[in-house]
N, C-alpha and C positions, 0 to 999 in steps of 0.2 A: 514530469508531471505525474506519471503513474506511480513512481516510487513514493512521491509525496502523498498521493492518495492512499496507497496501502498503509503507509506509516500512520497517517491520521485515522484511518479506519480502525486499526488496532488500538490506537490511543483512545478512541472515542468511548470505549466501554469502561475506561478507568478514570478519565479525567472528570473532575467535578465541573459544575456549571460555571464557576468563576474562571477556571482555566479556559473553558470553551469561549467565554465572553472575551477574555483577553486575546485569544487567538483570532476571534472574529474581528476585533478592533484592529489588530495588527494587519489583517488582510485588506483593510480599506483601500490602500493604494493599488490593489489589483485591477481596479477600474481603469488604470492608465496603461495596462499591458496591451501591446498590439495584437490584433486578431490576424492570424496568418491565413491567407487564401492560398490553397494548394489545389490546382487542377489535377485530377487523377487521369492517368493515361487511359486510352480508349479500349484496352484489352487486346490489342494486336498481338498475335502470336509471333514471337521472334525466334523460337527454337523449341525443341522437344526433349533436350537432355535434362532439363531441370523444371521444377514447377513454374508456372507462368509468373508469379510475383518476383522470382529471381531475375527474369529478363526485364521486367518493369523497373526493378531497382537498379540493375546494371545500366540501363539506358539513362535513367534519371541521374545517377551518381557518376556516370562516365567511367565505369569500371568493367572489368571482364566478368562475364556471368559466373565463371568458375570461382572467382574470388568472392563474389557476393554469396554464392551458394555455400562456400566454406564458412563465411561469417555467420550465415543463417544456421549452419550445422552446429557451430559453437554455442549459439544462443539456445538452440534446442537442447543441448546438453545441460545448460543452466536450468532451463524450465523443467527438465527431467530430474533435476537435483543430483546430477552427476558432477559434483563440484571439482573433484580431482580431474575428471575428464575435461571439464570446461577449461581449467587452467592449462592443462597440457596442450589442448587444441589451440588455444590462442597463443601460447608460447611458440608452437610450431609456425603459426601464421605470421607472428612478428619476425621470426627468424627468416622466413621466406620472403616477406615484404616489410622490411624494417622502416621505422620512421614514424609510427603511429602509437607506439607503446601499447600494442594490443594486449600484451601479457599483463601490463599494469591495469589496463581497463578491465580485463577479466577479473583481476583481484578486487577491483572496486565493486564489481557486481557480486562476486561470490561472498566477500566478507560482509557486505551490507545485507545480502540475503540471509546469511547465517544469523546475523543479529536480529533481523526482522522476525525470523522464525520463533525466536525466544523473547523478542522485544527487550533485548538487553544491549550491553555495550562491550561484550567480551572481546571482540576483535577490533576495537576502535583504533588502537595504535597501528595495527596492520592495515586497516582500511585507510587511515589518514596518510600513511606512507605511500600506498598505492595511488591514492587520489592526487597527492602532490606530484608524483612522477608522471602520471597520466596527463595532468594539467600542464606541466612544464613542457613535455614533449609535444602536445597538441598546440601549445602557443607558438612554438618554433615552426611547426608544420604550417600553421595558418598564416604566419607572417611571411612565408615564401610567396613568390609571385604565382598567380594563377588561381583558379577556383579550387576550393577544397571542401566540397559538400560532405564527404564522409567524415572528415576530421571535425567539421562543424557539428555534425550529427552526434559524434562521439562526445564532443564538448557539452552538448545538451544533456547527455546522460550524466556526465561528471558533475556539472553544476546542479542539475536537478536532484541528484542523490545527496549532494552536499546541502542543498536547501532543505530537503526532507529531514536530514540528520539534525540540522540546526533547529528546525521546528520541533522535532522530538525533544530537544533539550531546552525548549522554551526560549531559544534565542530568535525571537520572531523577526526582528528587523534584519539580522544577518541572513535569516532564511529568505526574507523578501528580496534582499539585495541579490542573493544567489538565484532566486527565481527570475528576477529581471534579467540577470546575465544569461540564464538558460534560454529565455525567450529571445534575447538578442541573437544568440547562436542559431536558434530555430528559424528566425527571420532570415539569417544568412543562408541556411539550407534552402529555404523557400526561394530565395533570390537566385541561388546558384544551381538548384536542381528542381525546377518546376516539374510537377508530375510525380514527385516522390510521395507516395500515398501515406506513409507512416506519420507524416507531420499532421495529418488530419486528426490523429489521436489527441495531440496537444490542443487543437482547435475544439474538439468535441468535449474534452474534459473542462477546458476553459469556459466554453459557452454554457455547459450544463451547470457546473458548480458555481460559476459567477452568478448565474440566475438564482440558484438556491440560496447563496449567501446574501445577496442583495435583497431578494424578496423577503427574507426572514429578518432583515435588519430595519430598524427605524431611523438609523443615522446614515447608512450608506445609500448613495444615489442609485435608483433603479435604472436599468438599461433595456428593459423589455424581457419577455419570456423567450429564452432561446434553448429551452430544455430539449424540445423535439429535434432541433437542428444539431444539438450536441450529441444526442443519442444516435442520430443518423450518421454523424461523422465517425463515431466509435464503431458502428456497424460496418462502415466501409473498410476500416482498418482490420476489423476482425476477419472480413472476407478476403481482402486484397493486400493486407499488410506484408511488407517484405520481411521485416524482423519482428514486428510488434503485434502480431495476430493474437497470441496468448494473453499479453497484457491488456489488449483491447477487450477481450472477453471478460477479464477480471474487472476492468473499469465499468463494464456494463452491469456486472453484479451489483456494484455499489449504487449505480443509477437506478436499477430496478428496485432495490431495497428502499431507496429514498422515495420512489414512486409508489411504494406499497404494492408492487406487482410481483408477488412472491413466486408465482409459477415461472415467470421469466427469469428471476434471479436464480432459482434453483436449477433451471435448465442450463444457464450459463455456467454455474458452478460445476455441474455434472459434465458439461462439454469439456472443460479443462481437466476434470478428474479422469475422464476417459483417455485423454491424450497424455496426461502427466500424473499417474496415480500416486506417485511418491512425493509430489510437490507439497511440502509442509505448509507453505503460506496459503496455497489454494485450499488445502484440506482444512486448515483452521477457519478460513473464511466460509467454506462450505458447511462445516459443522455449526458455526455460529448462525448461519442462515437457517439451518434446520431447527436449531433451538428457537429462533424467532418464530418459526412456523409451527412450533409445539410438536415437532416430530423428534422426540427426545431419544428414542431407541436408535433411530438412524443417525442422529448426531453423535451419540456415544460410540456407535460402531466406527464412525469416521475418526473420532478422536483416538480410538484404539489403533486405527491405521497410522495415525501420527506417531504414536509410541512404538509401533512396530517398525516404522521407518527410522525413528530417532528416539531410543529409550531414554536419552538424557534430556529430552525437551521438558522444561519446567512449566512454561506458559500454558500448555494444554491442560494441566491439572486444575487450573482456575476454571476453565470452560467446562471441564468434566464436572466439577463441583456445581456449577450453575445449572447444567443440564440435569444432574441428579436431583438437585433441590427442586427444580420445577417439575420433575417427574414424580415427586413425592418420596424419593429415596433419601430421606433426611440423614440417616446414619452414615450412608456412603458419602453423601455430599459433605458432611462434617469432616470426614477423614480426608477427602480430596482437597478441600479448601485449607485445612490446617497443614496438609502436606505442602501445598503451595506457599503458605505463609511462612513456613519454616525455612524456605530456601534463603541463602544469603544474597545480599546485594540487590534486593528488590527496589524498584523506584518507589518514591513516596506515594504516588497515586496508586501503584499496584498494592502496596500495603493497606492504604486507606480503603480502597475498593473491596479488598478481601475482608476487612473488618465489617464493612457495610453488608456484604453478602452473608457473613456469619451472623450478623444481627438479624437479617431477614429470616435466616434459618431458625434462630432461637425464637423469633416471633411466631413462626409457623408451629413450633413446638409448644407455644404458649408459655415460654420462659421469658416473661416480659422484663424482669429485672436484668437478666443476662443480655437480652437484646438491647436494652437501654445502655448498658455499659459498653457493649461493642460499638454501638453507634457513636457514643461519646469518644471512644478511642479513634474512630475514623475521623471525627471532626478535629480531634487534637492533632492528628498527623498532618492534615493539610486543609482543614476547613471544609471537608467534603459536604457539598450542598445537599446531596441526596440524603445523607445521614441526618443533617440538620432538619430537613423536612420531616423525616420519619420520627425524629425525636419530638418535634412539635406536635405531630399527630398523636403520638403515644401519650404525651403528657396531657393533651386536651382530652383524650378518651378516658384517661384516669381521673381527670378532674370532673368530668361530667358523669362518671360512674359506669361507663360502658365497658371498661376494662378494670381488672383488679389492680 
């Protein structure tokens, strides 16, 4: 669920309204997904060698605390953006405790994270191979007698990331099928490991965004306002999560932005930045949030941090250009947006939205003919609805004489 949320959050700035409407229509069946009730353990202290959530997870999953702690350490390396360290750590874990394809699961996470950083598909073949191997191994493990809550939880991650990837490629119904599969495995975790707190993140995201989607739609049935309950569940995982504390914080950023509670959104961004200063996905999200708050210098400094971490990142130049334009640095913004536009293999919505932003820039420079041409190019690429609207307004203003 969190992978899907991050993917859609990055896509949101580039997709036009028609694509968003198609996505919303495809999400209609989400009303049939089960809501998973997960009782959180009462905070009893089981040991002092590890943080308390490790013991909670070990008890719920039926595993040794040392093994749970090692899984947690591997995910911390991922959040810290030590991708080589992540892969090596999970390879050692799989060698020590074979049968779960933990090395392949780590590759699923790493390759997808690297693609999300740049919002591209550079490592799609590697990711697909890792996902197939992880899926095949987990299917065998789950088919064996006995409860397998950890394997079911890993399967939630595999299916959820596959769902997000399908949604990114506008394969909405394949994405929904995989989302249902992920929820089935989440239900199995809830059945086999009551008290495992991380599942509350799925509950929280589901409750919150189901409310947002259905309340904003005239065709989807409403099910009541569960936003407060969703945020509360995300907070539980942020504070008590075994593996998913950092993703829970990120999920709260998107919820606070949706609620127009900017201070809380920025606090959540900075909380993860303090823990994981080199995490590109969090830094891109943080920078965008500062842009929305009109704190452009801070946003640009954070985008500089992204380039310091990964000088090859392309996607950040788009956001640098937007921040510069809104800050009135039009010459610099022009250079940044054109630099991004020159990169090969951009998605159509990325090209379209960059033309749209360049049209905005030309309009600010009072170069109305150039703005019109750029918005026309955006519309030609993918029917960009924002560009269509600006064209209509420009032509109306010219017709009534308020613009030359």
